[in-house]
C-alpha positions, 0 to 999 in steps of 0.5 A: 609979272605979278607975285600971284602970276609967279606963285601959280606959274608951275616952275616945278615942271621945269625943276623936274628935269632939272633934278634928273639931270643933276642927279645924273650928273652926280651919279656919274660924276666927272664922267659924262661931257658937259655938251652931252649934259647941256643937249639932254637937259635942253631935250627934257626941258623943250619936253616939259615945255611941250606938255605944259602948253599942251595942258594950258590948251587942254584946261585953260588953267596953268597951275592945272597944266602945271600938275598935269605936266609934272604927273606925265613927266614923273612915269617918264623919268623915273620909269627905269627906277621903278621897272627894275624895282618891280623886276627884283621885288618877289611876288610882284616881279611877274607883273614886270612884263611890258605887255602888263606895265605898258597899258597899265601906265597908258590907261592911268595917264588917261584917266588922270588926264580924264580926271583932270579935266572933270575936276573943277579947281586949280589943283593948288595943293598939288601945285605947292607940293610939287614946287615945295618938293622938286625945289628941295630935290633940286636944291640937294643936288646941287649941294651934292655937286658943289661938294664934289667939285669942291673936294675934286671927288675921285670916287669914279676914278678907279686908277689911284696912282700911289707908286711914283715912276720917275720920267723917263726923261731922266733916263741916263743912259738909255736910248728911247725905243719906238714903241707899238702897242697893237690890240686885237679885242677878244683874241684868244690864244692858241691854247684856249683855241685849241682846248675850247674850240678845237681850233690850230692857230699854229700858223699864225705862232709860226709867223710870230717866230718867223719874225722873232717874236716872243710868244707868252703861251700861257697868258691871262688878261687881268680883266675880261672887259676891254676898257678895264683891260687896257687901262690896267695895262696903260696904268701899269696897276690894278683897279683900287676898287674889288671888281670879282663878279661884279655885274658890268653896267653903264657906271662901271664902263664909264668909270673904266673908260675914264680910267682909260683916258687919263692913264700914266703911261702915255702922259709918262712918254710924252713928257718924255719927248715922245710924239704920241699916236693914239689909234684906239678906242677913247680919248688920252687926256692930252691925246685924243683918238684918230677915229671915234671913241668906241664907246661914247653911246654909253655916255648918251645911255646914262641919260637916256636909257631911265627914262620910259622912252629909253628903256622902250627903246633899249627892251623892245623897239627892235620887235617893231621893226618886224612890223611891216616890210618897210620898217624891216627895210629901214632896219637893214639899211641901218644895220649896213650902215652900221656894219660898214662903220664898224669895218671902216674903223678897224680898217683905218686903225690897222692901216695907221698902225701899219704906216707908224710900223714902216717908218722912224723919225728924229723923235721917238713914238709910242703908238697905239691901235685898237682893232675890234677884231675878231671881237663881235660883231662878226660881219666878215667871214675868213675871206673878208667878205661882208656877211649878211646873216644878222642872225649870226652877226650878234650871236656869241651864245655856243656859236663859235664859227662866226668868231673863228670865222672873223678870227682867221681874217683878222690873221691876214692883218696880224701877218702884215703887222708882223712883216713890217716889225723886224725893220733895220732902224737905227732905233730900238723897237718895241712891238707889242701884239695882243688880245685884250682878254680871252673869248667870253662866253654870253652867259658866262659858262661856270668852269670855264672861267679861264676861257675869258682870260687866255688871251694872245700876248706877243712881244718883240724887242728889236735886239731879241733879248727877251729874259726880262719875259716869261710864260705867263705875263699879264698885261698889267706888267707888259710895260713895267717889263718895258720900262724896266728893260728900256728905262732902268725904272726897277719896277717890282712885277706884280702878281698876275691874277684874273678879275672876271666881271659878269 
């Protein structure tokens, strides 16, 4: 290729998606899997190539085609940021409606395409400008990436492990118990159910007591978001950033999932001879989840939802499903498929932990199970029958009925766990059954803060000695008590506090 041809080639059309991917990767540094990053990079490079070829056919000039393609890609990649700016800026926020924005954008791009057709020349100045601009932007992002990589940047890690905990393998004398941690998502405490819903859950409380469980009746979770709540429990500490009243977004969720993944408890136990069984919602660093990662779509959303198509999919695509009977039928099929996946994941995690409860091996084991019930979507009624009332499945606004229906069915699963708990095994046994947080009103109701945190929190110790527990214990202290009781670690208990995220 001649030097003149190289100068005319629109590398900027491909630098733009490279800049976008690098920028997102730097913003979410260490939070996005490499295969997902590569996948989206290839998607966006292919899109750029298709536009470039189309422009070449339309305008007969590779330089003009590149300027046209890059101009079309700019609103595609930066629509999310621009739209958010318009929505939050006084005086112009009224123009942020998609019914205004999308027609204006379409007309502008059509007019620009017509202008490119009519305008003579190859747009050499625009070509040079785009080349310099995106070369600089890509170079900056590469420098940032190198800096983060070299310094092992930890800004997205919410858990800093400053407190030394000795390996429990060195504990002497102690008899390592089998430990089961079973989480039913958004299961509120009996006091919360009675106070806010007028629902009497004393039958389940009686089952706990019958099976020798300790019920922390005044327990409150430390966070009202699943990966933060369970992550802080497994890290035995609060997170290192003030999160009170922070709005939950993709970055916060991915940071909390990463902190969960790097939890210290599974590694401490694994290094001490424990078999680790992860029936949860995300991988631990050395122990992959046995079903699927519940929040993995957020990794893809980080690379997709800032784009024009991503925002359309997120914000208004649901309206398109209403346009015809065929589309509505297709939507119903997808809903049923999602429903079955949700139910089967929960059922498998429940069955796996039941199986582990009924057995004891020579090697001590730590079993974590997470069931996304009674949390929405509310697919099941009190008898476990699937509902097709999709108007109520996702509706949590002042809609406790479906939640209580699914909670009553969840109680039958908890009963089976309780019946499998108190068995005559030689090794000590710890079983913790809890809700990771209380019932969350959406949107938040002022004056009902504690409702978000009042969670089910129960403990079974096979020696029936609950002297280290107390009525208001919160999850951050759960494994501090277990470690102190069984491994003599003498960890101080932390203040039981709540951190509300919006």
